[in-house]
N, C-alpha and C positions, 0 to 999 in steps of 0.2 A: 819457511815456505807455508803459505796459508793452506789450510784443508779445504778441499771442495766441498760446497754445501750441497744439500739433497738435490736441488734442481740441476746443478751441474754433474752430479753423479747420475742422474737420470738421463741427462744428454749424452753422458759418455758411457752408458750401460752398453753391454755387449750387444751389438747389432742395432743400436741406435742411430749411429752415424758413419756406418760403413758404406762403402759402395755397393749398391745392391748388385752390381754385375759381377762382383768378384766375391761377394760374401754368401756363403751357402745358406746362412739363416734367412736371407731375403728371398731365397728361391721358393717355389711351392713345396709344401710340406715341410717347411722350416718350423722351428720351435714356436710354440703359441704362449709361451710364458713371458716374452719380451714385451713390455708396454711402451708404446711411443710417448713422447712428451706431450703430444696434442691430444692423445687419449686420456691421459692425466688431467689435463686442464679441462677436457670436456666433463669429466667426473666431478671437478670441483665448481662448475658453473653455477649450481643451485646455492652452493655455500658462499660463492662470491657475490651473487645477487642478494642473498640475505645480508650479508656484510654492508654491500653498499647501500642497501635500503635502511639498515640501521643507522649507519653513519649519517646519511641524508637527513632521516628523521632527528637525529641529535642535533646537526647543525640547524635545520629549521627551527626546533624548539628554542635553541640557544638564540637564534636571531630573533624570534618572537619576543623572548625575554630581555635581552638586552637593547632592543630597538623599541621598547614599548612606549618610550616618550614620543616617538613620531608615529608609530603604527596605531597606538590607542585613538589619538584625534583623527587620523586618516580613516580608520575603520568605523568610528562614529559618525564622521562626516558621510560616508558612504551610505550608513543606515538611514541617517536623516534625509539623504537624498532619495531613498527609496519612498520614503513617506511624502515628502514634499513634491516629488516630480509630477504625480499626478495632479496636482493643483496647478502646477505651471502649464501642464499640458491642456487643461481645461481653459485657462486664461488664453492660451495661444489659439484654441479653437474659437474663442470669443473674439479674435482679430488683434490681441495685444502681441507686439514683438516679444521674442523670448527674453531678451534682456530685461525689458521693462516688466515682464511676468515674473521673473526672478526677483527684481527689486521688490515688486509688491508682496510676493510670497515672504520674502525675508523680512520685510517691515512688519507685516502682520504678525509673523512668527515671533519677532522681538518684542512687538508690542503686547502680544499676549503673555509673553514670559514676564515682561515688566510689570504688567498688570497683576499677574499672579504673585509675583515677589512682593509688590506694594501691598496686596490684600493680606498676605501671609504675614508681612511684617508688622501691619497694623494689630493683626490678631496676636501675635506674639507680644507686642507692646503692651497691650491692654491686659493680657493674661498675666504677664509678669507684675504688673501693678497690683492685681487681685491676690497673687499668691499669698503674700504676708498674712492676709486675713484668714487664711485657712490653717494656720500653725497650731491653733488650739485644738482642732479637730484631729490634726495628725498626732499631736501630742497625747491627746486622750486615748486615742485608739492604739497607739504604741504601748502605753501603760497598761491598757486592757489586755493586748496580746502578751506583753511580758509578764503580767499577773497570771494569765492563762497558763503560760509555759511553766511558771514556778509552782503551780499547783501539783499537789501529789498525782503521780501517775502510775500506770501499770508496771513501768520498769524501774521505779525508784528503789525498790529494794535491791535490785541488781546492780544499780549505779552506785549506791552507798556501800556495798560490799566491795566493789571494785575499788573505790576510793580508799577504803580502810586497808585493803591489801596493798595498794600502790604507796600509801604513806607509810606503812611498815618497812617496805623495801627501801624507800628512800632514807628513812631513819637509820636502818642497819648499815646503809652504804656510807652514811655520813659519820657514823661511829667508828667504822673501820678506817676511815681516810686519815692521813697524817694531819696533826693540828696546824692550823696555819699560823704564821709568825704575825708579830704584831705590825711590822711595816707592811706585809702582804695585805692584812686586813684593811689598813688604813688605805693603801692604794686601790684596793678593790671598791672601797666606799666612795672614791672620788669620781665624779662624772664630769665630763666637759660637754657642753652644747654649743655648736657654732650655728648662728643664724645668719642667712643670706640678707643682704641689703635690698630693700625694696627697689624695683627697677624704676627708673624715672618715666614719665609719661612719653618722652621722646623714645626712649628704649623700647617701650611697650608698643608704640606705634610701628617701629622698624621691625619688631617680632611679627606683629600683625601682617605688615606688608610681605615679609618673607614667606610666612605661611601661606598668604594668598596667592603669591606671584606664579606659583607652579600651576594650580587649577585655573587661574585667569589665563595665563600662556596657553595652556591646553584648550581652553575654551575659544580663545582667539584663533588659534590654528585650525580647530574644527570649524569655526564660523567661515574662515576663508576657504577652507576645502569644500565646505557645502555649496557656497557661491560658485567656486569652480566647477564642482561636478554638475550642478544644475544647468550652468552655461554651457559646457562643453560634453554633455552627456552623450551625444552620438559620437563625436570623435573619440571620446574615452571608450566607448563601447566597442569601436572598430580596433582600437589599440589593444584592448583586452582579447579580442577575437583573434587578431594576429599573433599575440603572444601565445594563446591557447594552442594554435596550430592545428594540424589534423584536418578532418572534414569541417567545412564550413556549416554544413547542415547540423551536425552533431554539436558543434560549438554553439550554433545559435539556439538550438533547443535547450541545451544546458543553462546558458545564461538567461533565457526566458523562463525557464522553470525556477531558477534560483530567484529571479526578480519577482515572479508571481508569488512563490511561497513566502519570501520575506515580508513583502508588501502586505500580502494578506495577514500574516502573523502579526505585524506591528499594528495594523489597522484594528484588527480584532482585539489585540491586547489593549489598546486604548478604549475600546468600547467595553470590555470586560472591566477595565480598571473604573471607568465612570459608573458603569452598574454597580460596583462595589462601593465606590467613594460617596456617590450622591446619597444612596440610603444610609450610609454610615452618618454622614453629617447631620441628616434629617433626624435620624433616630436618636443621636445623641443630643440634638437640640430639644427633642421631645422629652428625653429623659431629664434634661436640665444640667448637662455637663457643660462647664464654661469652654468657649472656644471651640464649639461642636464643628463648625465648618473648617476650621483650621485642621481638626484631626481627620475630617473627611478628606480634604485635599491631600493631607500626608499619607493617608491610606491608599488613596488613589495612585499617588506617585510612588509609594514604597512597593506597590505590587508589580512594578517593572523589575524590582530585584527579586528573582526567583527564591522561594522556599523561606528565606529568613526575613525578607521584607514585610510581609504581613504580620509576622511576630514583632518586629521592632515597632511597627506603627500601632499596634494594639497596647504597647506598654504605656504610652503617654496617657490616652483616655482612661484606662484602667487606674493608673496612679492618681489622676485628678479626681476620679469618682471616689477613690478612696479618701482623698483630702477634703472634698468639699462637703459631702454628706456626713452629719454626725453619726447617723446610723449606717446600716449596711446595704439598704434596699438599692440606692443608686449604683453601687458597687455591683451588685448582682444583676441588675438590669443591663448594664454596660457589658458584663461579660456574656450575658445570655444573646445580646444583639451581635456582638463580634463573632460568637459561635454559629449563631443562625446564618449570619451573612457568609461566614466561611464555608459552611455545609452547602448552602444554596449556590455558591459561586463555584466551588470546586466539583460538585456532583452533579450540577444542572446546567449552569450558564456556560462554563468553560467547555464541557463536551459538546453542548449543542453548537456553540459558535465555532470552535476549534476544528472539531472532527479530526480529519486527517490532513489538516492544512500544513503541517509541518512534515509528517512522514517520519517523525523520530518516535523511537521507543522510549518507554519511561526510564529504564535504566541508563540509556545513553544521554538523556536530558541530565540525569544526576552525575553521571561521569564528566559530561561537558562542563556543568557548573563548576564541578570542584577543579578541573584542569584549567579553565580560563580564569577562575579566581586566583589560583596559584601563580599564574603567570602575569595577570594584569590587575589583580586586586579587585575591589568592588565594581569598577567599570566593566571588567571582564566577566563578572557575574551577570551583570545586566545584558551584555552583548552575547552571552555564550549561546543562548538558542538561535539567534539568527547566524551567527558564525558556524555553528554546527550544521545547520540547514545547508549552508554553502558547501561544506564538506561532504554532505550526503549526496548533493546533486552532482558535485564533480566525481564522486564514486560511481554514480548511476551512468554517467555518460562517458567516463575514461575507464576502459577495460582495465588498465593496468593499476588503477586504484579502486577496483571493484569491491575489494574487502571493506572499504569504507561504507558501502551500502548495506553490506551483510551486518557490520557491526552496529551501526547507527540507525538504520531503518527500521520501521515499525511492522513492514511487511513480513510474513513468516519466512524463516530461512528455507524451509522444504514446503512442497505442496503436500497435499493430504496424502495421496499414495506413497510418497517418499517417506513422510513421517510414519505411516503405518509399517511400511517396509523396515525402517530402522528399528521400531519397537519389536518387530518380529526377529530381527537379528540380534537384538539384546535380550530375548526371551520375555519381553514385557507383554504377554498375549492381553492381560486385562485391559491395559491401556489401549492396545490396537483395537480391541473390541468397542471400546468406548468411542474412539475416533470414528470407526466404521459405522456405529449405531448413530452417531450424530449426524452422518452424512445420508443417513436413509430415514430421517425423520419425517420426510415429506411423502414416504411410502413408495417412492419410486426406485425399487429394488433393481430393475434393469440398467437404469442410468448409473446406479451405484457400482454394479458389477463392470459396467464399461469403463467407468472412470477409475474406480479404485481395483477392483479384483484384477482385471486384465492388466492394468499398470503395475501392480505389484508382482504378478507372475512374470510380466515382461521383464522387470528389473531383476528378479531371480535368474531369469534364463540368461540374461546378459552376463551377470556376475558368476555364472556356474562354473566356467572354466578360467576366469580370469583372476577373482579376488576370493571367492567363497571358499570356505573350509568344509570339511565334512560336517562339523558341528553347526556351522551357520546353515547350511542346506538343510539339516535335519530340524533346525528351530523353525526356519520359515515353512517347511512342509507340514510340520505338526501345528504350528500356529495358524496357518491358513485353514487346516481342517477344522480346528476349534472355532475360528472366526466364522467359517461357512454354516457351522452347526448352530452358532448364535443367530446369525441372520435368518436361517430356515426357522428356527424356533420362534423368532419374533414376527416373521411374516410366514406363516404356514400356508401351504398350498393345499387345495382339496385333493382328496384321495381320488384316483382315477376310477371310473365305473367299471371298466373293463380291462382287457389287455392294453398294454400301451401301443400307441400308434406312432410315437416319436421316440428314438433311442438315441441318446448321446454318449459317444464313445470316446475315451481317451486314446490319443495316437500312439505315443510311444512312451513318455516319461511321465513322471509323477505330476509335474505342472500341467501336462495334458488332461490327466484324471481331475485335478482340481478345476480346471476350465470346463470340463465336460459336467461336472457337478453344478457349477454355476449355470451352464445352459440348461440343464434338467430342471432346476428350481425356476429359471426364468420361463421356461415353456410351460411348466405346470401353472404358474401364476398367470399366464396368458390364455389358459384354458385347454391346452394341449395335454393328452394323457401321455406323460413322458416317463422314462426310465433311464437309468444310468448303468453303464456297463465300463468296467476299469479296462485300462490298456494291457496288452499282452503280446507274446510274439505271434505274428501273423502266420498261423499255421492252419492246417485243415481242422484240426480239433478244436483250436480256438474259436475259428470261425463258426463252426457248427455249434458251439456252446453258446453263441450270442443269441440264439432263439429269437429270430426276427421274422417268424411266420406271419404274423398279422401286422407288421410293422409297415407304415407307409413312407417314413422319412428317417434317415440316419444322419446324425450330425457328427462328424469326426473332428477332433481338435487337435492341432499341432502349434506348437510354439517354436518349432525349428525354423529358421529363415528359409531353408530350401529343402522341404519336405516332398519334393516331387517324386522320387523313387519310392519311398515308403507309401505315399498317398496313392499313387498309381497302382502299386501292388495291391494295396488294401482294397481299393475300389474294384479292382478286376476280380478279386477273390469273392467279394460281396456280390456282384453282378452275376458271377457264375453260379452262385448257389440261390440267390433271390433276385432274378432280373428285373422284377417290378419295383424294387426298392429304389426311391429317389436319396441320392447322397448329397449332403451340403457339407462342404470342407470348410471348417473355422480356421483360417490361417492368420493366427494373430500377429505373427512377425513377417508377413509376406513382403518380399521385396518389390519395388516398382516393376520389375520386369514380369515377376509372377502374376501381379495384379493386373497386367495388361492382357493376360489371356482371357478368352471369352467365357466367362462364367465358369471356369474350370472344365471345359469340355475336353481340354488336353490331357486332363488328369482323370477322365471318367466320372465326374461329378456333375450333378445338374445345376449347381450354383457354388460359389465360394464367398464367404463373408469375412469381415474383419472386426465385427463388434457383436456384442450380444444382442442388442436391439435388432440389428439387420438379420441376425440369425433367426430371430422369432418372426421376423417380417417374411423372410424367405420361406420358412417352413409353413406359415400360414397360406402363401401363394401356391406352394408345391401341394399343399392339402386341399386345394380348389377354393380357398376362401377368396371372396371378391376383394379387389383392390381398394375400392372404397371404403370397404368395412374397416381398414386398418388406418384410414386417414382421420386426423384429429380435426374436428371442424371447429372454427373460430368461434369463441363464446361471446356473449353479449354483455359489456359491463352494466353494472347496476344503475349508473347514472346516464344511461345512453340517451334518454329523452332530453336532458340538459345538454348532453354533447351535440345532438342533432340541431338543436336550437342554436348553440354557439356556431355550428357549422353553417347554418343558413344566414347567421348575421355577421360572418366574418369577411364575407366578400370573395371567398375562395370559389364559390359557383359562379361568379361574375365571368363573362366571356372575355373581359378585358385582362383577367388574370392568366390567361393561356400563355402568353409570351414570357411572363415572369417564370412560370413553371418549367416551360421549355428551356429557358437559359439556365435554370437551376439544375435540371436534368442532364444537360450538356456539360455544365461545369462539372458535376458529380462524376459523369462517366469519364471526363479527360482527366481529372485529378486521380481517381482510384484505378484508372487504366482497366475499365471493363468495357465490354462490348455494349452493354444497355443499361439505361437508368431510368426510372420512372417516378413521377409524382402522382400518387394514387390518393383519392378521397373516398372515405368509407361512410356511406349514407345508411339508410334503415336497413335495407335488403341487399345492396350491391357494392362492390368495388368500382369506382369510376376513375379511370386514368385521365388525368387533365393535362399532364405535361409528359413527354417522352423524348428519348434521343437514343439513336443507335439500333442495331440489330444483333441477334446471336450468332449470325453466320457472316463472316467477311465475304465468303463466295457467293452467298445468297442474300443480297440486301433486301429482298423482299421477305426474309425469314423473320417475321415480327409476331407479337402477340396478336391474335387474330381478332379479339374484340376488345374495346375499351371498357366494357362493362361485363362483369361476371358475378355470379352469387357470392354473397359474403361469406358464407360458411366455407367456400372453397377457395378463399383468398388467404394467402399468407400474410398480407398486410392486415387482414383482420385480427390475427394473433398480436399484432403489435399493438393495436388499438386496445383488445382485450387486457394485454399484459401491462399496458402503460410504459413500456421500455423497449430499447433496441433489441432486435432479434437478429442474430447471425446464424445461418444454417450453412455450414460448409459443404455439404453434399446432400441435396434432396433426396436423390435416389437410396441413400444409406440412413436416412433419418426416419425412425419409426413413425413420427408424426405426419410426414408429408409425403413418403414414398408411395402411398396408396392414392395419391391425388392424380388420376389419370390425365387431367387437364394440364398439370404441369409437366408430366412425364412426356406427353405428346409434343409440347412445345419445346422441349430439350432443355429445360431449366436445370441446372444443378446447384449453382451458388446463388444464395439470397442473402442480402443484409439491408434492414430496413430501420430507419431512425424515425420516431414519432414527430409529426407536426403539432406542437403544442400551442394554443393561444395563450393570451395573457392570463386566463383564468386556470390554465392547466388542463384543460380539455384536448384530447387527442382527435385531430380532424382526419388525419390521414398518416401517409409516410413518404418520405424521400427514400427510395430503395434502389439497390444495385443488383444487376443479374448478370450471370456468366453461364456459359455452357459447359465449363470444366470446374471440378472442385477447387476451392481455395478458401482461405479464411482472412480475418482482419486482426490486426494487434489492437491492444488496447488504445494506443494513441489514435490509431486510425478510426477506431469506433468513436472516440471523442470528436475527432475531426468531423465525421459523418454527422453527429449530433449537432455540432456547432454550425454545420452548413444548413442543417434543417431549421435551427433557430434563426438563422439569417434570412432564410427563405420566408419565415413567418413574419420577421420584422419588415421585410420589403413588402410583403402582402398587405400588412397593417398600414404601412405608410401610404401605399397607393390606394387602398380602401378610403382612408381618410381624404386623400385628394380627390378621389372620385365623388365622394359625398359632398364636398365642399364645391366642386364644379357644377354638379347637376343635382342640386338638392331637391328640385321640383320634378325631376325626370325619374321614371320607374327604373330599377335596375334591370340592365341587359342580362338576364340570366338564361342560361341554356335550359331547354326543356328537359324534365327528368327522363323523357322516352327518347333521348338523343340515340340515333343509331350510327354515329361516327366511330370510325375504327381507329385503332392505334396506327395501323398503316397510313390513314390519312393524316394523323396529327404529327407523325414523325418526320423530321427532315432527312434527306437522303445523307447518308454518312459520308463524311469527308474521305 
């Protein structure tokens, strides 16, 4: 009888399969040490998933290796399809049918390959005819090198001593060996050499055909696949999307990104190779190396092979320079040319052209080259980068394979706050200080505190009860104290002239004290006489020792997500002793429900804030500072005169451009689902809204921006023009740059996102901007989309301006007067 296995024993364990109605162990209060089978299986789920993943990876790699005869031509055909498809698309736009366009493109490609092969063949033929004439130079240089090697050197004495010792050892060994017999000696002296019969010409031809049949078959398969890919690109795309499954939007984005990255990489690779091969050929021709353009073409082709291609291509011109010139000058000039081109291409041209086109890290490129070479040989090395780009894109758009993005991508694995937090956990305070100092190089300490300091302390708070040990908490707290000391030393604040008017207090924990220190330093840098008080038990003695007699504002810091009880008690005690003190609660981890409370009134505070910058702003407001004083006015760029001239000549001021702007504004509002979008132009002193759609209030359609023209220094769009880049403000009321702009506050603006409208010369004429009455933000993809829509608007404006100038060349442009009094309310259509 067979013994039950572990799984059967588990199933038949006591209490595992009994009737729960009759089994006392199944009743409440039964034994807790009995584990049900499904619980055991649930515990094994991570291990099972890991095993399944490893097995699937092994099967996939085995399939790639054993199916390489089919997969290599197919993959190569797909890559060529990425390169040739834009040419087919261009011919289609010229009116040629797709089939005819594919035929033309393939014919041109084959003709180019044939002419290149013919040229290279002629170069090789002429070069092979000249090589025998260089034998004397080669022989003379080899004799010279041999004589130099035989000359006495610094290690000759050591080598002679070693030879003497080795000879003595070998002689002693022969003397101790048994004497050989006469027959054995005669047998050892006899040698037999077998020589192969030279193959016949027919046999040689067959061997050549067998050697070339494999590559020719692969090339033929690749050619057929390229034609099919170009002919049925859309159908093939649909089938791949269907196989991908999941969200159609996500699949489309992944395929578009992969195609864009691969096409850009291959096109730029061709440009880089030509920028290397052409100077190589011309330089070798000027030096006098025979077959110069052959070696230039070979260098351009071999750069498609990563890492080893340039080294292989450089061997031939160097060897030929060694053979041709009786002296050494040609060889030295050739080596210098190759080294100079390599340095120029690797350090200047490639970084300038490539940038982040592939998105791959340097180490992932090396590993990918090794992996694909081991699987598919030299052709795998050539295709390693495009294939790895495909894996990277799949990892970015398929959550289950997100580890590929982490392993292969060039983006940092952690953001800066997480990197600093990890350094603090590891006790590497010096590196944490270096990372923080690099983030404060622009001198904006308040932004650094908001982005880094609050983020680090928030992570420490979240990990306090879940993952952190006592040692980890100690390292983070001590490291943050040292980091804050370093920042305060690098950016010292002026000593207060009198008693402090602002006091920052830690609410309860050590992290609250660190946040209060950051607030104190930020207040001091902003011109407030600020002081720090550590946290303590909220008792009568503690409150009396705070010494708040001449203090106007108190900032209390809390990292607890629900500090209502402690904050209300603290505020009550402070108000009872100092009724005139204004309290600002810094609630760094405030929940949405807590943020919905009206400025902290329910907690007994004058205001509550969630960032260091907002705390500085609210403190200034409570101290009686004017709102406008804290508003960052838009600067004027140095080339503003040229920009204004470009604005006047762009056609954007023409009255006929208004419908174009209105359509662009409506489209932006619909796509981004915002209640209002504007097209604003920035002239010398004002912002002029030329296109608009929507309103900020669905209940009040008349709630619109009251005037189409406002001073440039009060315009958020003016900051876009000054910075020459897209600006996204998640919440104007909590942004230190714009919260003091009473005009924006009165209109109810909270969210702003503006993309620059650039002309062909790069001048920013205005913005395409989005507005909302609730805080929100945009992802990177949405920012790029807004920028693309702004570029499309400028392209449409340019095309219309050209048409206007052609249709009425003799008529004066119908520009609106600069003193226009039209309002945005008159320009905007009624919301749908």
